[in-house]
C-alpha positions in Angstrom: 91.1 -100.8 31.7 90.1 -98.9 34.7 90.3 -100.7 38.1 88.1 -99.3 40.9 88.2 -100.5 44.5 85.3 -100.2 47.0 86.7 -97.1 48.8 87.0 -95.2 45.5 83.5 -96.2 44.4 81.9 -95.2 47.7 83.6 -91.8 47.5 81.7 -90.7 44.4 78.7 -93.1 43.7 75.8 -92.8 46.1 72.2 -94.1 46.6 70.7 -91.3 44.5 73.0 -92.3 41.6 72.0 -95.9 41.9 68.3 -95.2 42.0 68.6 -93.1 38.8 70.7 -95.7 36.9 68.6 -98.7 38.0 65.4 -96.9 36.9 66.9 -96.1 33.5 68.0 -99.7 32.9 64.6 -101.0 33.9 62.9 -98.7 31.5 65.3 -99.9 28.8 64.5 -103.5 29.6 60.8 -103.0 29.1 61.5 -102.1 25.4 63.9 -105.0 24.8 67.2 -103.2 25.2 68.6 -105.4 27.9 69.7 -109.1 27.7 69.9 -111.0 30.9 70.6 -114.8 30.9 69.8 -116.5 34.1 72.6 -116.6 36.6 74.6 -119.6 37.7 74.7 -120.5 41.4 77.3 -122.8 42.9 76.7 -123.9 46.5 79.2 -124.9 49.1 77.2 -126.5 51.9 80.1 -127.2 54.2 80.5 -123.4 54.6 76.8 -122.5 54.1 78.1 -120.5 51.2 77.3 -119.7 47.6 79.1 -118.2 44.5 77.0 -116.5 41.8 77.9 -115.7 38.2 75.7 -113.1 36.6 76.0 -111.9 33.0 74.0 -109.2 31.2 74.2 -106.7 28.4 72.8 -103.2 27.6 72.1 -103.1 23.8 71.3 -99.4 23.9 74.7 -98.3 25.5 76.8 -101.1 24.0 78.1 -102.6 27.2 78.0 -106.0 28.9 78.9 -107.0 32.4 79.6 -110.2 34.4 79.4 -110.1 38.2 81.0 -112.8 40.3 79.9 -112.6 43.9 80.5 -114.9 46.9 78.4 -115.0 50.0 80.0 -116.7 53.0 77.8 -116.1 56.1 80.5 -117.4 58.5 83.1 -114.9 57.3 82.5 -112.2 60.0 83.8 -114.6 62.6 87.0 -114.8 60.6 87.3 -111.1 60.2 86.2 -111.2 56.6 83.1 -109.7 54.9 80.1 -111.9 54.2 79.8 -110.7 50.6 82.7 -110.2 48.2 82.5 -109.6 44.5 83.8 -108.1 41.3 82.2 -106.8 38.1 83.9 -106.9 34.7 82.5 -104.3 32.2 83.0 -104.9 28.5 82.4 -103.0 25.3 80.0 -104.8 22.9 81.3 -102.6 20.1 84.8 -103.9 20.0 85.1 -106.5 22.9 87.4 -104.3 25.0 87.3 -104.9 28.7 86.6 -101.5 30.0 86.7 -101.9 33.8 87.1 -104.3 36.7 85.4 -102.9 39.9 84.7 -104.1 43.4 81.1 -105.3 43.5 80.4 -105.7 47.2 79.3 -102.2 47.9 77.5 -102.0 44.5 75.6 -105.2 45.2 74.3 -103.7 48.4 73.7 -100.3 46.8 71.8 -101.6 43.8 69.6 -103.7 46.0 68.9 -100.5 48.1 68.0 -98.7 44.9 65.6 -101.5 43.9 64.0 -101.4 47.3 63.7 -97.6 47.0 62.0 -97.8 43.6 59.6 -100.5 44.8 58.9 -98.6 48.0 58.2 -95.4 46.1 55.4 -97.2 44.2 54.1 -99.5 46.9 54.4 -97.8 50.3 52.0 -95.2 51.6 53.1 -91.7 50.9 52.8 -90.9 54.7 55.0 -93.8 55.8 56.7 -92.6 58.9 57.9 -95.7 60.8 60.4 -98.2 59.3 61.1 -101.5 61.0 64.4 -103.1 59.9 64.7 -106.9 60.7 68.3 -108.0 60.5 71.1 -105.4 60.7 73.8 -107.3 58.8 75.7 -106.3 55.7 72.7 -105.7 53.4 70.6 -103.7 55.7 72.3 -100.3 55.6 71.8 -99.6 51.9 68.2 -100.9 52.3 67.6 -98.3 55.0 69.1 -95.4 53.2 67.2 -96.4 50.0 63.9 -96.2 51.8 64.9 -92.9 53.5 65.5 -91.5 50.0 61.8 -92.0 49.0 59.8 -91.7 52.2 59.7 -89.2 55.1 60.7 -91.7 57.8 60.6 -90.2 61.3 61.4 -93.3 63.3 63.5 -96.5 62.6 63.0 -99.6 64.8 65.8 -102.1 64.6 65.6 -105.7 65.5 68.5 -108.2 65.4 69.0 -111.4 67.2 72.3 -110.0 68.5 71.5 -106.7 70.1 75.1 -105.5 69.9 74.9 -105.6 66.1 71.7 -103.5 66.2 73.4 -100.9 68.4 76.4 -100.8 66.0 74.0 -100.4 63.1 72.3 -97.5 64.9 75.6 -95.7 65.3 76.4 -96.2 61.6 73.1 -94.6 60.7 73.7 -91.7 63.0 77.3 -91.2 61.7 75.9 -91.2 58.1 73.6 -88.3 59.1 70.3 -90.0 59.6 68.1 -87.7 61.7 65.2 -90.1 62.4 64.7 -91.4 65.9 66.2 -94.9 66.3 64.9 -97.5 68.7 66.3 -101.0 69.4 63.5 -103.6 69.7 63.5 -106.7 71.9 60.4 -108.3 70.3 60.3 -108.6 66.5 56.5 -108.9 66.3 56.0 -105.8 68.4 58.4 -103.9 66.1 56.5 -105.1 63.0 53.1 -104.2 64.5 54.2 -100.5 64.7 55.6 -100.2 61.2 54.4 -98.6 58.0 57.3 -100.3 56.2 59.0 -103.5 57.2 62.4 -104.4 55.7 63.9 -107.8 56.1 67.5 -108.4 55.2 68.3 -111.8 56.7 69.6 -115.1 55.4 67.2 -117.0 57.7 65.8 -120.4 56.7 62.7 -119.8 58.8 60.3 -116.8 58.9 61.6 -113.9 61.0 58.2 -112.5 62.0 54.5 -113.4 62.2 52.5 -111.8 59.4 49.5 -111.6 61.7 51.1 -108.6 63.3 51.3 -106.5 60.2 48.8 -103.6 60.3 46.7 -102.6 57.3 48.6 -100.6 54.8 52.1 -101.9 55.6 54.6 -102.4 52.8 57.0 -105.3 53.3 60.4 -105.8 51.7 62.2 -109.1 51.6 65.7 -109.0 50.2 67.8 -111.2 52.4 66.7 -114.8 51.4 67.8 -115.6 47.9 67.9 -119.5 47.8 65.1 -122.1 47.8 65.8 -123.2 51.3 65.6 -119.7 52.8 62.3 -118.4 54.1 62.5 -115.1 55.9 58.9 -114.1 55.1 56.0 -116.3 56.3 53.0 -117.7 54.6 50.7 -115.4 56.4 52.3 -112.4 55.0 52.1 -113.9 51.5 48.4 -114.6 51.9 47.7 -111.2 53.3 49.5 -109.3 50.6 47.2 -107.9 48.0 50.1 -107.0 45.7 53.3 -109.1 45.5 56.0 -107.5 43.2 59.2 -109.3 42.4 62.5 -107.9 41.0 62.7 -110.6 38.4 60.0 -113.2 37.8 62.2 -116.1 36.6 64.7 -115.5 39.4 61.8 -115.5 41.9 60.5 -118.8 40.5 63.9 -120.4 40.9 65.3 -118.8 44.1 62.6 -117.1 46.3 62.2 -119.9 48.8 59.2 -118.5 50.6 57.3 -118.0 47.3 58.4 -121.3 45.9 57.3 -123.1 49.1 53.9 -121.4 49.1 53.3 -122.3 45.4 54.3 -125.9 46.0 51.8 -126.1 48.9 49.1 -124.7 46.7 48.3 -121.7 49.0 49.6 -119.2 46.5 50.6 -119.2 42.8 53.2 -117.4 40.8 50.3 -116.4 38.6 49.4 -114.2 41.5 52.5 -112.0 41.1 51.2 -108.6 40.6 54.2 -107.3 38.6 57.9 -107.3 38.0 59.6 -104.1 39.3 60.3 -102.9 35.7 56.6 -102.5 35.0 56.0 -100.4 38.1 59.0 -98.2 37.3 58.0 -97.7 33.7 54.5 -96.7 34.8 53.0 -99.6 32.8 51.1 -100.7 35.9 49.8 -99.0 39.1 51.4 -99.3 42.4 49.6 -98.9 45.7 45.9 -98.1 45.2 44.6 -97.5 48.7 45.9 -97.1 52.3 44.6 -100.5 53.5 46.3 -103.0 51.3 49.4 -104.8 52.4 52.1 -104.9 49.7 55.2 -107.1 49.4 58.4 -106.6 47.4 60.5 -109.7 47.0 64.1 -109.5 45.6 66.5 -112.2 44.8 68.7 -110.1 42.5 69.4 -110.2 38.8 72.4 -109.4 36.6 70.9 -106.3 34.9 70.7 -104.5 38.2 74.4 -104.9 38.6 74.9 -103.8 35.0 73.0 -100.6 35.7 75.2 -99.5 38.6 78.5 -100.7 37.0 77.7 -98.7 33.9 76.9 -95.7 36.0 80.1 -96.0 38.0 82.2 -96.4 34.8 80.7 -93.3 33.3 81.4 -91.3 36.4 85.0 -92.6 36.6 85.7 -91.6 33.0 84.1 -88.2 33.5 85.8 -87.3 36.8 89.1 -89.3 36.4 88.6 -91.9 39.1 90.3 -95.3 39.3 93.6 -96.8 38.1 94.3 -97.3 34.4 96.2 -100.5 33.7 97.0 -102.7 30.7 96.2 -106.4 30.9 
């Protein structure tokens, strides 16, 4: 068994790798080559925390994976990361457990890859201004995913704590991002200027007013992943001409803003334009004009984790990364 820690994975597995691997897995899923039972979520209200158990299998490549991830929003105050996780990768030919790998970085990276693929189909080709709402743990990979598919010239950052936005700006610059970076004091003003708005918060209430979205904006919502979370407002949902979800069943069970809108009768899950796999496979068109507002909603699904875990393992075997142990 190969054991891989986060530092090792980050050294050789990048956003471009994740985009390629997620795309390949989504295409395989459209032809029935991926199994993905719904995940199990345990909630710990006293800590505002959750633990997720996510199984899946790739019938084409004969591997299965289970990810266990914990999300404890109060951890930064204790000097601990918000998100922690592992992935166990198993051969479905002989049952051998092939690898255990850190999943925290991979969870962020696969979500960034998902956003990149959705953005490539749904955002205008000439999207130059990106507004990022929430500069916590998930936001960095979201940003570099969008930068991988659109010629962003300016990034506007908004966070309730300005110091975190400033720290995020430095992280982008240290990474080599050349776009101009601005720290905003008013979230709606920042949204009004954007071609793409990316929200990566765990907010229980909407983080901006959808009336401020200009025509042609693409909106990404990846932070809220439980029924009580609502980072996107009803106005945005009603204004969006195309709403794409990463996984329809997951969205029905966990995308709080969509669930709430459906329960109120102002929107229906029948109005979902597509799951991400249909866009990626070319089975359905993405953006069709420069005026429509589009919205990609992600709550996560196990086959996305399988995609990157498989890619990491293949690279580790090929280039001799990780620690081989017997268990």
